[in-house]
N, C-alpha and C positions, 0 to 999 in steps of 0.2 A: 348607645352609640351617640357620638357627636353629631349635632345637626350644624355643619359648618355653612356659614353665610359669607360670601365674598361681596364686600361692599367697595363701590368707587364713590369718592366725594369729590365734587367739583369745587375747586378754588381758583377762580379766574378773574381777569381783569376786564372791565367793560372796555371794548374797542369800538369807537364809532366808525371806523372804516369797515368793520366785518358785520354782516347782517347777524343780529342776535339769534335768529333761529338756525342759521348755518353753523353758528359756533356750538349751539346745543346739539345739532345732529351729529357734528363731528365728535363731540364728547361722548354721546350714546355709542357711536361706532367704536371709538376707542376703549370704552368700558367693556363692550362686547368681547373685543379682541384681547383684552387682558383677563378674560374669564370671569368677570364681575357678574353676579347675580343680581345686584341692585345698583342703580346710579342715583345719587342724591345730587340735584342741582342747587345752585345758590338762590337765595331769595330774589324774586323778580328778575330772573335770568334774562328774560327777552328785551332788555334794554338798559339804560341807565338808572341809577337811583334818583328817580325823578322828584322825590318827596322832600328834597331840600328846600324847595320853595312852594308856594301856594300860587297855582296858575290854572284856571279853568281849561286852558289849551292842553294841559297834560292829560285830561280825560280822553283825548283822542287816542292815547296809547292802549286803552282798554279793549278787551276782546271778549266777545261772547264764546263761553266755553262749550261750544257743541262739537259734534263729530267732524264737522267739515273743517273747523279751525284748529282741531287737535290732530288731524289725519297724518300729517307729516311727522309729527312726534310718535303717534301710535305706530305707523309703518316702520320708523326707525327702530322702535323698541322691539317690534316683531322680528325684524331682520336681524338684530343683534342678540336677540333672546336675552334681553334684560328688563328688569322691573325698573320703571323711570318715575321718580318723584320731581315734578315740575312745577315751579312757583311762578304764578302768573297774575296779572292785573285783570280781574274778571269784571266784564260789564254784564250785570244780572238783567237790568232793565234801565230805562232812562232815569238817571238820577240815583241809581243804586249800584254801587261798586263795591267789590270785595278784594282782598289780598288772599288768593286762593292756591292751594297745593292740589294739583291732579296727580293721582296715582295711575299709572299705565302699566298693565300687567305685560308679561313675557309674550302673550299671544297677540298684543296690540289692542286688547280692549280696556276701557276705562274702568278701573277696579272701584274708584271711589274719589271724592273731593273732601278736603278739609278747609274751611274758611277761618282765617286768623282770627282768634277770639279777643285777644288783648291788642289794643291799638294804642301806640304811643303818640304823644305830641310834645316834642322837645325840640330845642334849637336844631335845625338841620334835619329833623325827622318830623315832618308836619303831615303824619299819617292820617290823623282823624279828619283832616280836609278832604282826603280822598276815599277812604276805606270805612264802610259800615262793618261794625263788629260781626263776626260770624255767628251762624245760627245752626251749625252741623253738630255742635256739642263735642265732648271729648271722647269720640268713639273711634277705636282702631279701624283700619281698612284692611280687609282680608285679601290676600293674594296668594299667588302660587307658591310664594316662598316664605309665607308666615303672615302673622298680623302685624301690621306696621301702626306705630303710633306716631302720626305726623303733626307737628306743631311748627310755628313759625315764628323766628326771631324774638320778638317782645315777649312771646309765650314762655321763652326759655328761662325767664327770670322768676317764673310763678311755680312754687312747688305743687299748688293744687292742680295745675294742668297735668303735669307729669303723674301725679299720684292717680287722678281719675283715668288716665290712659292705662296705667298699670292695672288698676282695679277692673277695668273693662277687658283685660286679657292682652294688651299690648306685648309683644315679644322684643321690640326693640323700639326706642325713641328716636326720631329723626327730626332735625332742626334745620331747615333752609334759613340762611341768615345773611343780614346786611348791616354790619355794625363796624364802627372804627373810631378814630381819634378825631378830635378838633385840632387841626394842626397848631393852633395857638396855644394849647395846654403844655404845660411843663412836662419834661420826661417822666417825672416820678408820678404825676397824675395819670399819664397815659399808662404807666406800668401797673398802676393799682387798678384801673379801669379793666385791663386785659386779664389780670390775675382774678378779679372778682368774676368776670364772665366765665372763665374756665371753672373756677371753684364752684359756682353755683351749678353748673351743669353737671360737674362730676358729683356733687351732691345728690342731684337727682337720681343718678345711677345707683348710688350707694342706698339712698333711702327706699328705692323700689327694686333693687336687685335685677336692674335692666342693663344692657348695653345701650349706648347713646352713640350717634354720628351727627356731626355738625359740619355744614358746608357754608363757609363764609365768602363774601366778596373780598378781593384784595386790589390794591392800587388806589391812587388818588382820583377823585372825581370832584371836579369844579362845580360850584353852585352857580347856575346861570343868573340867580338873584344877587350875586355879589358878596355872599358871605365867604368865610375862609375855605369852604368845601370840606370834604371828609376824606381822611386817609384811612381806607378800610384795611383792617389789620390783618386779614387772613387768619393765620393760626387755626385752620379747620382741623378737627380731630375725630378719632373714634376712641371710645374707652369702653372697658368691660363693666360687669355689674358690681365690681368694687371700686369703681372709679379710676381703675388703672389705665393708663395710655396704651392703646394698642397701635396706633398710628397717629402721627402729628405732622402737620404741614408747617412750612417756615413762615415768617412774616413777609408779607408783600411780595410773594413769589408764586406765580401762577403753577398749578400742579393738579394732576389727577391723582388724588390720595388713595391708596388701596389698603384694605385691611381685611383680615379673617376674624369672623366672630364665631364663636361656639354657643349657639342658642340654648344648649342644655345647661349651661354653666349657671343660668339664673335659677334653676331648680336647686342645685346643690348650695348656692350662695344663700338662698332664702331659707334652706334648712338650718343653716349655722346662724344666721342672722334673721330670725323670723319677725321682722318688723309688721308685716301684714296681720300676723296672729295676735300681736300685742297691742294693737291699735284700739284706744279707749272710744270707740264710736258713739257711745252713750253720753260721753263728755264733751263732744266736739261741736254741739249746737251753735255756740257763740261764733264759730267760724262763717256763719251766714250772716252776721252783722257787719256793717261798715266800720263800727268802732263799739269798743266795750266801755261804756261811761262809769 
């Protein structure tokens, strides 16, 4: 019998006139009303994408992820009967901060956390200034609806992260994301970047025989430091274990994307494409080297 999972994916614009927590609570309520089992919120949903510049004042946005500070989200998840994947700026202790996904189960309990492992440092994405690389490892989080392989944004470019989640028993890969164009880039370059982003993640689905859901920000966010800002491209999507699109959001349009996933399809796909069977683990030792000289 098919195990159907109904997923809601948050593609939304940061609105400085709306309290971000209230926006998240409204989305949880909307996902529950739509019959979703799971809501995937975008990366760092509780505010603007502040990493466009380096400023020590931005550390004031970080939150200790204890029960008191998560209570509103936990209560909303329980009321809506929805598993929520929430991406937040975590203050672990003074001088130690993470980009962290918190998974809240349908009963309002915290099922687990994942701390972003790969931290970018590119123009407009100064995340190494803010975030310490994660120490949770690539371990799925067990919930009432299945084993969730949660990864965050820059992690989505690394096949090793998806593979390790798959080997550890993840049933679906989830990527809260904040990625977009530099508005000064020509249209052909913007198109190549978007297509590469979609292709690499669909490749993870194919290589591991797993469904994937991606929640991206959308809309323009100005850089307070004076650069050209970022046009977050949206295009959130859900795909099946052969990389096939199950649902796809539009460019730069807020949307709560809904999709149905059959979790049992991974078994049938892996039987016809047994990549895990044919891996030559005895020959992969060099993958642990920075370079092969």
